[in-house]
N, C-alpha and C positions, 0 to 999 in steps of 0.2 A: 521481380521486385528489385528496386535499387535503393540504397540508403547512403546518406552522407552526414558527417557529424561536424559540429562546430563547438568551440569552447570560448568562453568570455572571461577575461580578467580585467583588462582596461578597454578592450575592443574585441569584436568577433573575429575568430580565426578558424579556417577550415583545418580539420585534422585528417581529412581524407584527400587523396590526390585527385581522383576523378570526381567531377562535379556533375550533378543532375541538371539538365535544362530546367530553369525555374518554373516554366509553365507546366511541367510534368509532375511536380511535387504535389501529392494529395494532402499530406498532413505533416506538421512539425511538432515534435514533443520537446518541451523545455523544462528543465528542473534546475533549481538553484537556491542560493542564499536569499533569505527573506529581504534584507535591506537592498539587494540588487534587483531581484526579480520584480519587486513592486514598482520600480521606476518605469514610467511610461515609455522611455526611450528604448527599453528592452524589447517591448512588443513592436514598437514602430520600426526598429531596425530589422528585425526578423521578417516582419510583414513586407518591408521594402525588398528584401532578398527573395521572398517567396509570395508574391502578391496573390496567387490563386489558391494557396493552401490554407487549410484550417490550422490555426496555431493554438495549441493547448499545452498546459503545464501547471506547475505549482512550486511553491517554496518547499524546501526539503531539509532533512537532517543529514545530508550527505548525497553527493551526486555520483551516480554510477555510469562509467563509460567503459564499455567492453569488459575487460577482466580486472578493473581497478577502481578504487575510489578516487575520483578526479580531484585534483587540487584547484581546479578552475572554479570561479564563482558561479558560472552557469555552464550547462551542457545542453546542446540542442541536437536533435537528430531529425533530418528530413527524410521522408519516405515517399517513394513513387511506386505505385502498383501498375503492373502491366494491364490487368483487366479488372481487378478488384477496386472497390471504392469505399469511402467513409462518409458518415453523416454525423453531425454534431448537434446535441441538444443541451441547452443551458438553463439553469434555474437558480435564481437568487432567493435568499430567505432572510427573515428577521427573527430576532429573539421572540420566542413565544409561538412561532409558527409550528404547525404540525409537520414534523420532519419526515414522518413516514409518508405523508401526502406529497411533500416536496420531492422525495426520492421517486415515488410512483409517477409523478408528473414528468420529471426529467427523463425517465426511461420511456414513458409513453410518448414523449416527443420524437422518438425515433420511429421511422417506418419499420414495420415488422416483416414486410415482404423481402425475402432474400437475406435477412439478418442472420449473420453467422456467429457474432460474438459482441459483447459490450464491455468497454473499458471505462471505468469511472474514476474521476479525480474530484476530491471534495475538500472544502475547508476542513482543517484538522482539529480545531479546538471547540467550536460551537456546534458542530454537527455530531449527532448521536450516530455512531457508526452502525450500531445494531439496527436502528430504524432505517438507515440508508440501505443496508443489505435486504431487510425485510420488504421495504417498498419496491426495490428492484425486482425481487422475486415475485411479488404480486403482479407487477406489470407484465412479466413474461411467463407467468405461471410456472416458474422454475424449469422451463423447457430450453432456455438458452443460457449458456455460461456467462457469468458476470465476474470480472476481475477488476483490480484497481487498488486505490489506496487513499488514505487521508494525508493531506499536506503536512509537512513538518516545519519546524523552526529550530533546527539544531537541538540543543538541550535547554532552550530558553522557555518554551511553552508560553509565549507571549502573544504572537500573531502568526497567522498563516494566510497565504494568498494563493489565488487560483487565476491562471490566464485562460481565457476562452474567447478567442477571436476579438479581443480588445485588451487594453492594458489590465494588469492584474487587479483583482478585487478580493475583498474578504466576503465571507458568507455566501459563497458561490459553489455550485455543483455543476460539473460538466460530464456528460455521457457521450462516448464515441461509439458509434455502431460501425462494424465492419461488414461489408457486403460483397457477394460474388461467389460463384461456384468455383472460381480459381483459387480461393483462399481455404487453407486448412489451418485450424487454430487449436493448439493444445494448451492446457493450463495445469499447474501443479502447485501445491504448497506443503511445506513440512517445517517442523520446528527444531527438534533436537534437544528438548528440555525433558527432564525426568522428575516424576512425582516423588515426594517424600512425606512422611508423617501420616497422621490419621485422616480419614475422610471426614470432613466437617460439614455441618449444615448451616446455610445462610438463614438466620432466623429473623433478621430485620434489614431490609434494604429498600431503596427507591431508585429506580433507573440504574445509574452507574455508581451509586454511593452505597457502601455496605456499612451498617451501623453495628450489627451484632452477628457473631458467629457462635453457634452452640449456646446462644443466650448470653454470651459475654461480649464486652466491648471489643469490636473488631481489631482496633489498633493495638490494644494491650495484648491480645492473643498473637497477633502478627509479630510484635516485638519479642514476645517470649520465644517464639520459634526461630527468629533471626539471630537471637543472642547478641554477640559482639557487633554484628553488622547493623543492628538497629540504630546505633548512634549516628549513622550517616544517611538516614532516610531523607533528611532535608536537602541533601546534596544529590539526590537522584538514585541512591542505591536501591530503592524499591523496584526499579526497573530490572534489577538483577534477580528478583525473586517474584515472578508472576504467580498466578494461580490457575489451575485447571478447573473449569466450571462445567457442571453437567446438570441438566434439569432433573434427571432421574439417575439412580446409581449406575444402571447399565448403559446409559446413553454415551455416545461418542463425545468426549469433552472438548470444550473450546478454551483456548488459553487467553487469559485476560491480564494485561499489565496493570500494575498499581502506579498511576501517574503521580499521585500526591497523597498526603495524609492530612487529617484535620485533628490536631492535638486537642482542641477544645471539645469537639464532639466525639473524639476517640473513634473516628471513622476512616475508611479507606476509599479513595476515589479512583475508580478504574477507567480504562480506556473504552469500555463498552458496558452494556447492561449486565447486571448480575441479579437475576430474579430472586425474590424472596422465596424460600423453600427449596432452592437448588442446593447442590452439594459441591464442595470445593476441596482441593488438595494443594498444598504449597508445591512449588517447583524450583529446581536449580539446574545448572548446566555447567559445562566446561567448554573451553575453546574447541577441543577436538570434537565434542558432541555437536556443536553448532555447525562446524565445517562438514561433518558427516551428514547433518540434517540438510544442508544445502545440496550436497551430492545426491541425497535421496530424492529431493524435489526434482533435480535435473533428470534423474533416471526415470521419473514418471512421465517425462515428455517423450512422445513417440516421434522419431525422426521421419520426416515426410520425404525429403529429397536433399540433394547437395547444392541447391541453388541458394543465393543470398536470402537469408531469413532475418526477421526482427525478433529480438527477445526483450520484452518489457519486464523489468525486474523491480519488484517492490519488496524491500526488506525492512525490518523493524529497527527503530532507533535503539531499542534495548539490546539487540544483537550487536550493533556497532559498539555500544558501551562495554560489552563484555569482551568482544574481540580486540578492541583497541587497535594497536598497530598491525594486528594480524587480519584486519578486515578484508584486505585484498585476497586472502586465502580462500574465503568462501566464494568470492567472485571467480577466482582462477579455477576452482574445481568445477564450477558450473560451466565455464567456457570449455574446459577439457572434456567434460562429459557430453555437452551438446554439440561440440565441433566448431571448427573455424568459420564455417559458413554462416553462423548465427551472430549477428551484431547486437550486443547487449547495451541497453540504455535504461536508466531508471533512477530510483531514489530511495533513501532511507526515510521511513514514514512514521506517522503516529497511529497507524492501523492499516491492516491489509484486508482486501476483499478478494474472496475466491471460494469456489465450491471445494468440498473435500476431495473430489476426484472428477474425472471426465464422465463418470457414470452417474454420480450423485450431483446434479447440476444446481441444487439450491445454494445460493451464495450465502456465505457467512462472514461476519467480521472476525478477523483473527488478530492476535497480537503475538509478537515474538516469532513470527514465521518468515521463511523465505518463500515468496510467491513469484511464480514465473508464468508468463504468457508468451508462447512461441507462435509466431505468425509466419506461415509458409505460403508460397504461391506456386501453383503448378506450372 
């Protein structure tokens, strides 16, 4: 495997000395600022550089380049496999579409023969991430690991865009299938958040909107427990206090970010579904806990060899808001743990897709996690 990276501020610039012959590049990943990545010239210029490659990517809430948060508007990584290959499936959707069906169809668009792993990028605001994960699981019967994430838009939450072999579009999902016996692919995810307070029951909800917790208005209860922090909810502080959700008391919990609040209806709007009748606990964290969580995720990755490898990184915008100027530290500890041979590229997202482990392959929508996909070639 060979990789090369480029960054874009006013024009594309290579950040790696050695360049891959353009005809040998299989796929290019692009992540970047919404207002830049949606310009048609972005796709056109990358396609001119790599005319035979699949070009995929999305808008982000921060661009990851190796062990740092890049200051560039766009980051691109070109990948060339020695023997492995990729296949891309694309699906657009409209408001009111069955999103579980959309997810199922985009994954079923990939050939199953020789399929080793699936990486999905999706529109981040209009796609229900829970349906996205569930539809993907149905398509592969939870026998193939699926990772990826929902496109971001900084902390604006206005528009998200996806590139998939043409200029960026909204309301689009793209699935990348990785193929070949030469490929070994590991994935991991971990949060670093801690529960506090009582276990509560979701007594009224619909999809990703929670109206009542323990029979009381959800927002009022949330504000009570946040105390002095409640005054900043309109400025995004809710991302600092997600909830752990479990269908049954003894189930493995899924972390859900609170994206926004509705004062009129006294409801909480989450980044994924929160089923009525499920149980919830508030969560909080510290900078040290988040960095330790990233290290834990990296330690779950099994090192295959010392050859050049690709590390696809999807972390949550909520983590970046907590880490602030220390964001690079969670990336540095991943690089230190995985080794110099892994080239990291990725983005801060509105939701992460990953199974809980390499043994439990059912994909889940996560929030507030560090999610890693390490791709090695023998």
